[in-house]
N, C-alpha and C positions, 0 to 999 in steps of 0.2 A: 504494500500500500504506500505509494509514493505521493508526496505532497505536490500539487501543481506549482510549477515555477515557470516564470517567463523564459523564453529561449535566450540563450547567451548571445546568439548572433544578432539579436535585435539592436539596432543602432540607437533607438530612442530610450533604451533602458538605463542609460547613464554611462559613466566612464568604465573602462575595463577594470579599473581598481575596485569600483563599487560592485561590479559583477563578480569579481574574484572574491571579495569579502562575503557576498551572498553565498557563493559556492562553498566557501570554507565553513560558514555558519551552518549550512545545510549538511555538509559532511560531518561536522561535529555533532549535530543533532541526530543524524542517522547512526553514528558510532555509539552515542549514548543510548539510543533505543536498542541497539544490538547487544550492548553490555547488559542492559536491564533484562532483555529476553533470555540471555544465557544464564543470568543469576536465577531468574524465575524457573527455568528448566532444571537447573541444578537442584534447587530447593524441592521442586516437584518430584524429581527422581529420588531424592533422599527420603522424602515422606512416603513415597510408594514403596521403597525398599523397607522402611520401618514397618509400614502396614503389612507387607507381605510376611515379614519376620514374626510380627505379632499374630497373624493369622495361622502360621505354621505352628507356633507355640500353643495356640488355643486348640488346634486339632490334636496335638499330642496329649494335652491335659485331659 
């Protein structure tokens, strides 16, 4: 799911430096979202592993 951004080739969008700053900010935002996603996946995997272990313990009891 990508955010809509104006095309970089547009001459009316401002100076190349402004476009570069927008690109950098966008990349930083995407990187932050990727990190958040990885952390959430890691936590989910850990919780699922714990739940599985508890389930196996309950079956043995």
